[in-house]
C-alpha positions, 0 to 999 in steps of 0.5 A: 541231670547236669551231675550226669553230664558231669560224669560223662565229661569226666569219663571221656575226658579220662578216657581220651586222655589215656587213648591219646597218650598210647596213641602216642606211642603208636605213632612213635613205634610207627615212624621207628619201625615202617618210616615216615612213608608208611606213616604217611600212606596209614594218614591218606587212608584214613583220609580216602575212608572218611571222605568214603563215609560221606554217606553217613549223611550226619544221620547219626546226630540227627537219630541222637535229636530225635532220640532225645524226647521220646527217651525222656517221655519213655515212648519205647514205640517210638524209640524203637521205630527210630533205631529199626530206620537206624540200623537200617541206614547204618548198615547200607553204609557200611556197604557202600563203604566196601563196595566203593572202596573195591571200586577206588582201590585200583586207583589207590596208587596215584594219589601217592607221590614219589613213593613204591609200596608194595601190596598198596592196594591190599593195604587199603582194602584192609583199611577199608574193611575196618571203616565199614565194620566200624558201622555194623552193630555200632548204631546202638552206641547212639541209643547210649549217648542219646539216654545220657549213658555215654560213659558206658560206650566210652569205657567199651571202646577205651578197653578195646583200644588199649587191647588193640594198640599192646598188639599193633605195638608187637607186629610194628615191633616185627615189621607187619603193616599187614597184621597192624590192619588185621588187628585193627579190624578184629578189635573194631568187630568184637567191640561193637558185638560186645557193647551191642550185647551190652545194650540188648541187656540193658534196654530188653524192653525195647529190642524184644518189640516188634520193628515198627515203623515211623510215622510220616511227621516223624521220618519227615522231621528226621529226613530233614534234619539228616538233609542239614546234617548231609551239608554239614558233614559234606562240608566237614569232610571236604575241609578236615580230611582233603588235607592229607591226599592233597599233600600226598598227590601234589607234595609227597608222601613222606611230607603227608607223613610231617603233617599226620605227625603235628595233626595227631597232636593237635587231633589228640587235643582237639578230641580231648576237648570235644569229649569233654564238651560233647558229653553234656550235649544230651544233657543240653538237648533234654534241657531243651525240650523244657527250658526257656531260650533265655536261660539256653543263652545264658547256658550257652555263654558260660559253655563257651566262655569254658571252652574258649578259655581253656583253647587259648590258653592250649593254642597258646602253649601249642605255638612254643611246644609242638615243635620241640615235642615232635623233634623229642618223639620222632625227630628232627627230620619230622619238624615243620617250619615256625610259619605251619606251626602258627597257621595249626595253631590258630586253625586248632583255636578257630575250631575249638571255638566253633565247638560250642557252636557246633554243641547246641546246633546239634543239641538243639536240632538245628541240622538243616540251618547249617547244611547250605552253609557246609556246601558253600564252606566245602567248594570254596576250600576245595577250590582255594587249596587247589590254587594255593598248591597248583598256582601259588605252590605254597604246599601246606602253608598255602593249605592251612592259609585257605582252611584258616580264612574259611574258618575265620571270615566264614564259619564261626560267624554264620554258626553263631548266627544260627545259634542266636537266630535260629536257637535263641531267638535273639540276635548275636552280639555286634562286635562279633567278629572284632572279638574273634580277631582280638583273641587271634592276636592276643594268642599270637602275642602270647604265644610268641612270648612264651617262645621268647622266654623258653628260647633264652632260658633253655637250650638243651634238647632232652626230656627233662629239659622239655618237662620244665619248659612245659611247666614254665609254658604253662605257667606263663599261659595262665599268668597272661590269661587270668587279666582277661579271664578276671575281666568276663562276666562269666568268670563270676559264675564259674569263681562262685563255684569255686568258692562254694566248693572250697569249704567243703572239700578243705574240711574233708581234707582235714577230717581225712 
């Protein structure tokens, strides 16, 4: 089972890394051809459509959880009934997005501060069509993921992503945002059709059954999970996807484009880590069916230690390297202040620390417990951001401060409590909050050390200088984190894995 999880994780990591590189190339071409205004417009459209997709309400996660047990028990009738329900819901979500977008389109221009973009309504509707198309036929992808064959889904997405980006670069060079959006729509539709046909062949025994109905007990369980997922979805959308809309409305579209560039780096790195970590969520869900809670605690602690270690090192490096990278990538006019960089990096760290908790909440089906928390989170965030923007005029930094405060003081502790209390039936550690604060302070300290060293060693800008600067930053980050790694009780587990695999690896190398 863990070999399958490892395969899914490795494929996800490689695919997302390739996608990230291609996305940076696309963003670079976008900024240099259409400029910061269209870059901000693209980011704003993305956030608006994510907000409109709230109708999905976390239903996909609830379905994935509902599929774990019948897949393990090979209960084809129940699987078919679940997938039939899923198909209907996702079709309705896609249609809602189309209709809501048609109603919103006449007002989209009012959310753009200080910019006049021709055909903005048409561009928004094309963006909306792509978002809606992502729900048609895509419901079958969840079956692959729940059945621990997520790597097939990832390969499909990567293949079409490469093809689409290459064509989009051509249209951007030609100065056609219209062609850019049309290519995006066609890529989404064809990708869904291809993966749908493949899944039909793989699960012929399922899709040849009559469209069955779920029994009331199973339907009630999915509804309860969806209600919790609804709260989580609303909270996630408000906290993570209103920033660009607020900046575009209260600051400017150009600043939105600059912020979007930084967030593209953060999102890219986050998705790479998330893909790697979440690829084993289905395996966790399957293990939870048969594994005792005490063993699950051990699995969780190892999972969390690896995730936090990786996130801490990356956040430390981000503080020093993000602005130099953006300057080299897009130009100095796209650089944010150092305060903004610190806030973005720490927000990234906290969101990634939450990743282990959210993975286990999904795998253990604790959606109902997290729903109310997420609604409260959303309400506090939107009010706090508006106060920071309208009353204190803090701009981007105000939004980032509010989001950080919510994540640090509310989200992490609540999610940890839910996992330990309801998932593992045990108490969480008493010094949890001080531990999180100590991680944040460590990252700020280490980031400052690396930034100081880089400023002393490197004065010239350029690709070669940045490469050397990156190598130095990585080495310093690893050296600074090594004592913390060695002092952790979970480090022994990973050291033993390395020591047990090293002799066999060296023998193979020696025989070559």
